[in-house]
C-alpha positions in Angstrom: 15.3 41.1 -201.7 14.9 41.1 -205.4 12.8 37.9 -205.2 10.5 39.8 -202.7 10.3 42.7 -205.6 9.8 39.9 -208.1 6.7 38.5 -206.5 5.0 41.7 -206.1 5.7 42.9 -209.7 4.1 39.7 -210.7 1.5 40.4 -207.8 1.0 43.9 -209.6 0.7 42.5 -213.2 -2.2 40.1 -212.0 -4.2 42.8 -209.8 -4.1 44.9 -213.3 -4.8 42.5 -215.3 -8.6 41.9 -212.5 -9.1 45.4 -212.9 -8.7 46.1 -216.6 -10.8 42.8 -217.2 -13.1 43.6 -214.7 -13.9 47.3 -216.0 -13.5 45.9 -219.3 -16.2 43.7 -218.4 -18.7 46.8 -216.7 -21.1 47.1 -219.7 -22.9 50.6 -220.2 -26.8 50.2 -220.6 -26.6 52.7 -223.7 -23.6 51.4 -225.4 -24.9 48.2 -225.0 -28.0 48.6 -226.9 -26.4 50.0 -229.6 -24.1 47.7 -230.1 -27.0 44.7 -230.5 -28.6 47.3 -232.3 -26.7 47.7 -234.9 -25.6 43.5 -234.2 -29.1 43.0 -235.3 -29.2 46.1 -238.4 -26.5 44.1 -239.5 -27.2 40.5 -239.6 -30.9 41.4 -240.3 -33.1 40.4 -237.4 -34.5 43.8 -237.5 -35.4 43.1 -240.8 -37.7 39.5 -240.2 -39.2 40.7 -237.2 -40.2 43.6 -238.9 -41.6 41.4 -241.6 -43.3 39.2 -239.3 -44.8 42.2 -237.5 -46.0 42.9 -240.7 -47.8 39.6 -241.8 -49.4 40.0 -238.3 -50.7 43.6 -238.9 -51.7 42.5 -242.5 -53.7 39.0 -241.0 -55.5 40.9 -238.0 -56.4 43.6 -241.2 -58.0 40.7 -242.9 -60.2 39.0 -240.1 -61.4 42.7 -239.7 -62.5 43.2 -243.1 -64.3 39.6 -243.1 -65.7 40.4 -240.2 -66.7 43.9 -241.4 -67.9 42.2 -244.8 -70.3 39.2 -242.9 -71.9 42.3 -241.1 -72.5 43.9 -244.0 -74.1 40.8 -245.5 -76.4 40.3 -242.4 -77.8 43.9 -243.1 -78.3 43.2 -246.7 -80.6 40.3 -245.7 -82.4 41.7 -242.8 -83.6 44.5 -245.3 
């Protein structure tokens, strides 16, 4: 009988461990997003993404300005 209770305790421990691991594995989306955001900020990924976005924006602005300048030259030539 003592062995039976010892086996039950072992099974209970395994079940408790499984429940704890399953509950810990569930990720809340808000909490997970906050953790991911913090990690990205700390590793500098967010700053790198911002830099790339600014670089792309500046490239687009330069292209627009070049096109505007060409149009002005064409308008001056037509006069």
